[in-house]
N, C-alpha and C positions, 0 to 999 in steps of 0.2 A: 503494499499500500504505499510507502514510502517514495518509491521510484515514480508511480504514476504522479502524487503528489507534487514532489519537485519537480519534474517534466512539466506540469502545468504551470508551477510557481514561477520557474525563470523566465519564460516568454511573457507571462503577466508583468512582471516587475520591468522587464526590458521596454514592453508597451506603455506601462505607466512613467517610467523614466524618459522617454524619448517624446512620448505625446501629452502627458497629463490626461490621459483618458479617464472617464469615470470609474470608480472603484468597482460598483455594482456588477456591470458585465464582466469584467475580472473576476470577480468573486464566484458569478455563476460559472464562468469559463473554468475555473479552478475545480469547482465541485463536480461539475459534471465530467471534466476531464479525469478526476481521481477515481469517481466510480465508475465510468467507462475501462479505464486503465485496471482496474481491480477486477470486474467481472468479465470483459471480454479479453481472452487471452491469445489472440492474435497478434501478427507483427505490429510494430509502431507505425506504420502508414495506414493500415487497417483502421486502428484505433483512432488516429488522426482524422481520418475522413469520416467516422463514425461522430467523432466530437463534433467536427465541423458542420454536419449535416444537422444535428442536435440543435446546436448553439444558434446557427445561421436561421434554420427554419423556425426556431422558437422567436426569435425577435423579429423575423420578418412576419410572422403570425401575429404579433403583437400590434405591429403596425397595420395589418389587414383587419384587426379587430376594431382599432382605433377608427381606421377609414370607414368600416360598417356601422360603427356604433356612432359616431359624431359626424361623419359625413365630411370630414377635411382634418388634415394633420398640417399644424403649422411646422414648417422648417425652417430653420436659420438660413439665410441666403437664398430662399425660395426655390431651391434647386432639389425636388423630390427624388430624382432618379440619381443624382450624386449620393444623397445618404443611402439610397438602398446599396448602391455600389460599394460605398465605404464599409458597411455593415459584412458584407459579404466578403471583402479583401481583408478586413481586421479579423474575422475570425478564420480565415484561411491561412494568413499570416501566423495566427496563434497557435493553429493546428498544425502547421509544419513544423513551427518552432518547438512544438510538444513533441514531435516526432523526432526531430535532431536531438533534443537534449535527452529523450526517453532511450535513444540509441546510444548516446553518448555515458548515459548512465549505466548501461549493460556491464559495463567494466566493474563497477563498485557494487552494485546491488542485484 
């Protein structure tokens, strides 16, 4: 359990240090990555793809529910598609970072 947790923590800390991203999505990413890494015993790339699918799908579903319920979503900068792209790219980068750190930690854990 320590290996998936550290593999999720390292890219999250890097993302926070580089971009000052909000902490809540990073905590959700760490929790989901730790659970997937503990339960899903395939290779690190397969784990990373599953983590990406869960995280990106969850946040895009939240936006879909907000659109369905409120009818509109206010996006700073008024470019909705850029926000969608940033969500997908952020979780793709975090998931690939997870896979890389998980693979590197294979020597110690």
